[in-house]
C-alpha positions in Angstrom: 90.0 66.9 85.9 86.8 69.0 85.5 86.6 72.6 86.6 84.1 71.7 89.3 86.4 69.0 90.7 89.3 71.4 90.7 87.2 73.8 92.8 86.5 71.1 95.3 90.2 70.3 95.7 91.9 73.6 95.8 91.5 73.9 99.5 94.0 71.1 99.9 96.7 73.6 99.0 95.4 76.0 101.6 94.3 79.6 101.3 97.9 80.7 100.7 98.1 78.8 97.4 97.5 82.0 95.3 100.6 83.6 97.0 102.8 81.2 95.1 102.0 83.2 91.9 104.4 86.1 91.8 102.1 88.7 90.2 99.3 88.0 92.7 101.7 88.0 95.6 103.3 91.3 94.6 100.0 93.0 93.9 98.4 91.6 97.1 101.1 92.9 99.4 101.1 96.3 97.7 97.3 96.6 97.9 97.5 95.9 101.6 99.8 98.9 102.0 97.5 101.1 99.8 94.5 100.1 102.0 96.4 100.9 105.1 97.2 104.3 103.6 93.6 104.9 102.6 92.4 104.2 106.2 95.1 106.4 107.7 94.0 109.2 105.3 90.4 108.8 106.5 91.4 109.4 110.1 93.5 112.4 109.0 90.7 113.9 107.0 88.1 113.5 109.7 90.4 115.0 112.3 91.4 117.9 110.0 87.7 118.6 109.4 87.1 118.7 113.2 89.9 121.3 113.5 88.3 123.5 110.8 84.6 123.3 111.8 82.4 122.2 114.7 79.6 121.1 112.3 78.9 117.4 112.8 77.4 117.3 109.3 80.7 118.5 107.7 82.6 115.8 109.6 80.2 113.1 108.5 80.4 114.4 104.9 84.1 113.3 104.8 83.1 109.6 104.7 80.3 110.5 102.2 82.8 112.2 99.9 85.1 109.1 100.0 82.3 106.5 99.5 79.9 108.4 97.2 81.9 107.7 94.0 81.4 104.0 94.5 77.6 104.5 94.1 78.0 107.0 91.2 80.6 105.5 88.9 80.6 101.8 89.8 78.9 100.7 86.5 80.9 103.0 84.2 84.0 101.8 86.0 83.0 98.2 85.4 82.4 99.0 81.7 85.8 100.6 81.4 87.5 97.6 83.1 85.9 95.3 80.5 86.6 97.6 77.5 90.3 98.3 78.1 93.5 96.7 79.5 92.8 96.3 83.2 96.4 96.9 84.1 96.3 100.3 82.4 92.9 101.1 83.9 94.4 100.3 87.4 97.4 102.5 86.8 95.3 105.4 85.5 92.9 105.1 88.5 95.8 105.1 91.0 97.2 108.1 89.2 93.9 110.0 89.9 94.0 108.9 93.6 97.7 109.9 93.9 97.0 113.3 92.3 94.2 113.9 94.8 96.2 112.7 97.8 99.3 114.8 96.7 97.2 117.9 96.3 95.6 117.4 99.7 99.0 117.0 101.3 100.4 120.1 99.6 97.5 122.4 100.4 97.3 121.1 104.0 101.1 121.7 104.4 100.7 125.2 103.0 97.7 125.9 105.3 95.4 126.5 102.3 92.9 123.7 102.9 89.3 124.6 103.6 86.4 122.4 104.6 84.9 122.5 101.1 88.2 121.9 99.4 88.9 119.0 101.7 85.6 117.4 100.7 86.4 117.9 97.0 89.8 116.4 97.2 88.4 113.4 99.2 85.9 112.9 96.4 88.7 112.9 93.8 90.7 110.3 95.8 87.5 108.2 96.2 86.8 108.5 92.5 90.2 107.1 91.6 89.7 104.1 94.0 86.1 103.5 92.8 87.4 103.5 89.2 90.1 101.0 90.1 88.1 98.5 92.1 86.3 96.6 89.3 89.5 96.4 87.2 91.4 95.1 90.2 88.8 92.5 91.3 88.1 91.3 87.8 91.8 90.8 87.1 92.2 88.3 89.9 91.3 85.4 87.5 94.2 86.6 85.2 96.7 86.5 88.0 95.9 83.0 89.3 94.5 79.8 87.8 90.7 79.6 87.8 90.6 76.9 90.5 92.4 79.3 92.9 90.1 82.3 92.4 88.0 81.5 95.6 91.2 81.4 97.7 92.4 84.6 96.0 89.1 86.4 96.8 89.4 85.3 100.4 93.0 86.6 100.6 91.8 90.0 99.3 89.2 90.0 102.0 91.8 89.3 104.6 94.0 92.1 103.4 91.1 94.6 103.7 90.3 93.4 107.2 93.9 93.5 108.3 94.0 97.1 107.1 90.7 97.9 108.8 92.0 96.5 112.0 95.4 98.3 112.0 94.8 101.4 109.8 92.6 103.5 112.1 95.0 102.8 115.0 98.1 103.7 113.0 96.2 106.8 111.6 95.4 107.9 115.2 99.0 107.6 116.2 100.3 109.5 113.1 97.7 112.3 113.5 98.3 112.6 117.3 102.1 112.7 117.0 102.8 114.4 113.7 99.5 115.8 112.4 97.0 115.3 109.6 99.5 116.5 106.9 101.7 113.5 107.7 98.6 111.2 107.3 97.9 112.6 103.9 101.5 112.3 102.8 101.7 108.7 104.0 98.6 107.9 102.1 100.1 109.3 98.9 103.4 107.4 99.4 101.6 104.1 100.0 100.0 104.3 96.5 103.4 104.0 94.9 104.1 100.3 95.7 100.8 99.3 94.1 101.5 101.4 91.0 105.0 99.8 90.7 103.4 96.3 91.1 100.9 96.9 88.3 103.6 98.4 86.1 105.7 95.2 86.6 102.8 92.9 85.8 103.4 91.7 82.3 99.7 91.1 81.5 99.1 89.2 78.2 96.1 91.0 76.6 93.6 89.0 74.7 93.4 90.3 71.1 90.0 91.2 69.7 89.0 91.4 66.1 86.4 94.0 67.0 86.9 97.5 68.4 85.8 98.1 72.1 82.2 99.1 72.7 81.4 102.7 73.3 81.0 103.5 77.0 77.2 104.0 76.9 76.7 100.8 74.9 79.0 98.9 77.3 76.9 100.1 80.2 73.7 99.0 78.5 75.3 95.6 77.7 76.2 95.1 81.3 72.7 96.0 82.5 71.2 93.7 79.9 73.5 90.8 80.9 72.6 91.2 84.6 68.8 91.5 84.0 68.9 88.3 81.9 71.1 86.3 84.3 68.8 84.7 87.0 71.7 83.5 89.1 73.5 86.8 89.1 70.3 88.7 90.0 69.8 86.3 93.0 73.3 87.1 94.2 72.7 90.8 93.9 69.4 90.7 95.7 70.9 88.6 98.5 73.8 91.0 98.8 71.5 94.0 99.0 69.3 92.4 101.7 72.4 91.3 103.7 73.8 94.9 103.5 70.6 96.5 104.5 70.1 94.3 107.6 73.7 93.6 108.5 74.6 97.3 108.2 72.9 97.8 111.6 75.9 96.4 113.6 78.3 98.5 111.7 76.3 101.7 111.9 75.3 101.3 115.6 78.5 100.0 117.1 79.6 103.4 118.5 76.2 103.7 120.2 76.5 100.2 121.6 79.8 101.3 123.3 78.3 104.6 124.6 74.7 103.7 125.5 74.6 100.0 126.2 78.1 99.5 127.7 78.4 103.0 129.1 82.0 103.2 127.9 84.2 105.5 125.9 86.1 105.6 122.6 88.6 103.1 123.8 85.9 100.4 124.1 84.7 101.4 120.6 88.2 100.8 119.3 88.3 97.4 121.0 84.9 96.5 119.5 86.1 97.5 116.0 89.3 95.4 116.4 87.2 92.4 117.6 85.0 92.7 114.5 88.1 92.9 112.3 89.7 89.9 114.0 86.5 87.9 113.4 86.5 88.9 109.8 90.1 87.7 109.3 89.1 84.3 111.0 86.2 84.1 108.6 88.3 84.7 105.5 90.9 82.1 106.7 88.2 79.5 106.9 86.2 80.3 103.8 87.8 77.5 101.7 86.9 74.9 104.3 83.3 76.1 104.5 83.1 75.9 100.7 84.4 72.4 100.8 81.9 71.2 103.4 78.7 73.2 102.5 76.7 74.4 99.5 76.5 78.1 98.8 72.9 78.3 100.1 73.7 76.4 103.3 76.8 78.5 104.0 74.9 81.8 103.5 72.0 80.6 105.7 74.5 79.6 108.4 76.2 83.0 108.2 72.8 84.8 108.5 71.8 82.8 111.6 75.2 83.3 113.2 75.1 87.0 112.5 71.5 87.3 113.8 72.5 85.6 117.0 75.5 87.9 117.4 73.5 91.0 116.9 70.9 89.9 119.4 73.6 89.2 121.9 75.1 92.7 121.4 71.7 94.2 121.9 71.0 92.4 125.2 74.5 92.2 126.7 75.7 94.7 129.3 79.0 92.9 129.7 81.9 94.1 127.6 83.5 90.7 127.3 80.3 89.1 126.0 79.7 91.9 123.6 83.3 91.6 122.2 82.8 87.9 121.8 79.6 88.5 119.9 81.3 91.0 117.6 84.0 88.4 116.8 81.3 86.0 115.7 79.5 88.8 113.8 82.8 89.5 112.0 83.3 85.9 111.1 79.8 85.6 109.6 80.0 89.1 108.0 83.2 88.3 106.1 82.2 84.8 105.1 78.9 85.9 103.6 80.5 88.7 101.5 83.3 86.3 100.4 80.7 83.7 99.3 78.7 86.3 97.4 81.9 87.8 95.8 83.1 84.3 94.7 79.7 83.6 93.1 79.9 86.7 91.0 83.6 86.1 90.1 82.9 82.5 88.9 79.6 83.0 87.2 80.3 86.1 85.0 82.1 85.5 81.7 85.3 87.5 81.3 83.8 90.0 78.8 81.4 91.3 81.4 83.3 90.4 84.7 84.1 94.0 85.5 80.5 95.2 85.1 79.1 92.3 87.1 81.5 93.0 90.0 80.6 96.7 89.8 76.9 95.8 90.1 77.7 93.6 93.1 79.7 96.4 94.6 76.9 98.9 94.1 74.3 96.5 95.5 76.4 95.7 98.7 77.5 99.3 99.3 74.0 100.7 98.5 72.4 98.2 100.9 74.8 99.1 103.7 74.3 102.8 103.1 70.5 102.7 103.0 70.4 100.3 105.9 72.7 102.5 108.0 70.4 105.5 107.4 67.3 103.4 108.3 68.8 101.9 111.4 69.9 105.4 112.6 66.4 106.7 112.1 64.9 103.8 114.0 67.4 104.2 116.8 66.4 107.9 117.2 62.8 106.8 117.5 63.1 103.6 119.6 66.6 103.3 121.0 69.7 101.2 120.2 68.5 98.0 121.9 65.2 97.9 119.9 66.9 98.7 116.6 69.4 95.9 117.1 66.8 93.4 118.1 64.7 94.2 115.0 67.8 93.8 112.9 68.6 90.5 114.6 65.0 89.2 114.0 65.2 90.2 110.3 68.7 88.6 109.9 67.4 85.4 111.5 64.5 85.4 109.1 66.5 86.2 106.0 67.4 82.5 105.2 63.7 82.2 104.2 64.7 84.1 101.1 66.4 80.9 100.0 63.0 79.3 99.4 62.4 81.7 96.5 65.9 83.0 95.8 68.2 80.0 96.3 71.9 80.7 96.0 73.3 79.4 92.7 75.8 76.6 92.8 79.3 78.0 93.1 81.2 76.6 90.2 83.7 77.6 87.6 82.5 80.1 85.1 81.7 78.7 81.7 84.8 79.1 79.6 84.5 81.1 76.5 84.7 79.0 73.3 86.7 79.6 70.2 85.4 82.5 68.1 83.2 81.6 65.1 84.0 82.7 61.6 82.1 85.7 60.4 79.0 84.7 58.3 79.1 85.2 54.6 77.6 88.4 53.4 77.0 89.9 49.9 75.7 93.3 51.0 78.2 96.0 51.8 78.1 96.5 55.6 80.0 98.8 58.0 80.3 98.2 61.8 77.5 100.6 62.4 75.1 99.0 59.9 71.9 98.0 61.6 69.6 97.0 63.2 70.3 93.4 62.3 67.4 90.9 62.3 68.2 87.2 62.8 65.7 84.5 62.0 66.4 80.8 62.7 64.0 78.2 61.4 63.5 74.9 63.1 61.3 72.0 62.1 60.1 70.2 65.3 57.7 67.3 65.6 54.5 68.4 67.2 54.8 65.8 70.1 58.1 67.5 71.0 56.7 71.1 70.7 56.2 71.7 74.4 59.7 70.5 75.4 61.2 72.6 72.6 59.3 75.7 73.6 60.4 75.3 77.3 64.0 74.9 76.2 63.8 78.1 74.1 62.9 80.1 77.2 66.5 79.4 78.3 67.8 80.2 74.8 66.0 83.5 75.0 67.9 84.5 78.2 71.2 83.4 76.7 70.6 85.5 73.5 69.6 88.5 75.5 72.5 88.2 78.0 74.9 88.4 75.1 73.4 91.4 73.3 70.2 90.5 71.5 66.8 92.3 72.0 63.3 91.9 70.7 63.5 88.1 70.9 60.5 86.0 70.0 59.5 82.4 69.1 56.6 81.6 66.8 54.9 78.6 65.3 53.6 78.7 61.7 49.8 78.2 61.8 49.8 76.7 58.3 52.8 74.4 59.0 52.8 73.5 62.7 56.2 71.8 62.5 57.9 75.1 61.5 59.1 77.2 64.4 60.9 80.6 63.8 63.2 82.2 66.4 63.7 85.9 65.8 65.8 88.5 67.5 67.5 91.9 66.8 71.0 93.3 67.3 71.6 97.1 67.2 74.5 97.0 64.7 76.6 94.6 62.6 79.5 94.8 65.2 77.0 94.1 68.0 75.8 91.0 66.2 79.4 89.7 65.8 79.9 90.3 69.5 76.7 88.6 70.4 77.6 85.7 68.2 80.9 85.0 69.9 80.1 85.7 73.5 78.3 82.5 74.5 80.2 80.3 76.9 80.4 76.5 76.7 77.2 75.9 78.6 75.4 78.4 76.4 76.7 76.7 73.2 75.5 73.4 74.6 72.1 74.9 75.1 72.0 76.0 71.5 73.0 72.5 70.4 70.2 71.0 72.5 67.7 73.3 70.7 69.1 72.3 67.3 68.8 68.6 68.3 65.0 69.0 68.1 65.3 69.9 64.4 64.1 67.2 61.9 64.4 66.8 58.2 67.2 66.5 55.7 68.1 70.2 55.7 70.1 71.8 58.6 68.6 74.6 60.7 68.2 77.6 58.5 69.5 81.0 59.6 68.6 84.3 57.9 70.5 87.5 58.8 68.8 90.6 57.5 69.5 94.3 57.6 66.4 96.1 58.8 65.6 99.0 56.4 62.7 101.2 57.7 60.9 103.3 55.1 62.9 106.5 54.2 66.1 105.2 55.8 67.9 104.8 52.5 69.1 107.2 49.8 69.3 105.1 46.6 72.0 105.9 44.0 72.0 104.7 40.4 75.2 102.8 40.8 74.3 101.3 44.2 74.1 97.5 44.3 71.6 95.9 46.7 71.3 92.2 47.2 69.1 90.4 49.8 70.7 89.0 52.9 72.0 85.5 52.4 70.6 82.4 54.0 73.2 80.2 55.7 
């Protein structure tokens, strides 16, 4: 059975199929508890700040301190998740969050907490969670078979929305009955089950012949992969657009309760719960939607449903109708994010999965953050109803993006192929030797030149995704059948990584290019060490031989 057919049939086992795998089940349950603890802590921190200062800005900065690390360290966190053992990264990240939560609990209990110190410790806790998220999300494919990844992603979405539905209510009860210190202590304690679950996970690491990339190089590699991956760029753009527009209903929900329904905090809580219930319903049905609809059709349907729900919330003055609209908005909101997340999970190779998910997280969070600010500004100028109607119109028009940025087909990621043997060399090289220049000579019939050139544009993206730069293709003006592909790699180790990163579809693309080659000799490959003038100090006993041709 092919991977694509497996993905079409996994829904027969239901969304609960990943829970049959003990590692996923254990980590999923523990992560649900940790998310509950995080939301309880958010309530406690916001309440503690209101007790220390009457400044609305300081109260708002609590959420900023918790979420800002996502924007700042998402790409480094993704690089770290790809460079090192994701289980160890998760344990270290939780250790940082636990240290911050424990310090917050101790200082609050001793009465030593101040507004600025509260913000600093919230930032520490947020940094630990931001560091963990790419490692946790990218490890899903290591905890369940590949065909169950979509269901596993949906279950993770369900756990977040269960926590979001229950966490604030539990936090309010804890703070009201025992105090903010108890909320901080409960948050710290609820990190321990997840740390224990990760410790018990006997992850089988994949050995690598090469040392991990340095952090700055790993970040550059991630950015290079994303910029040369058309399908991933489409997902990130659609995620940012959805966040910017859809963030209106999240940001303006308190004002809907106060200004449109003329109600109080109790109604706001009911509205939040309705949105959360809708999100759980959406996550439970994501597998059925995937089975019946393409990715583009599903995203368009979610956008139209959300646009209608936002418009209803803007025009309604009846609480029941508004709550029903928010249930529908929650269904569409969760489905669209699950579809986008699954697209990233299944399209990025394992070596760059953490960085791809970090970029997705930054795009979605950044879109929501920027959109929330913009919708707040528009609300101040034109009112809640107008702002929501504008958001609804934009959301209803967003499916038109599919005409230019069509969602890629959701399919299994191309599996990595067996590593190639290192090429023969006769020049002494170290891992840092470079830059490497690679030239590949093809002989192509002139009547096939256009088709060959068009195919090489895809080869270019593949080479650059995997680490090459300075790519070019040229035709010899004295010998029109001769074509030379040329690209650079920063170092010898970078070239070996680039050589072994292509997935099966990318290897097939290279074979299609080689199929255009004519003549008795195979395609000729030259690997050369670039030596700019003045870059070498010659010694009498130093041997130097030209790069070999393979």
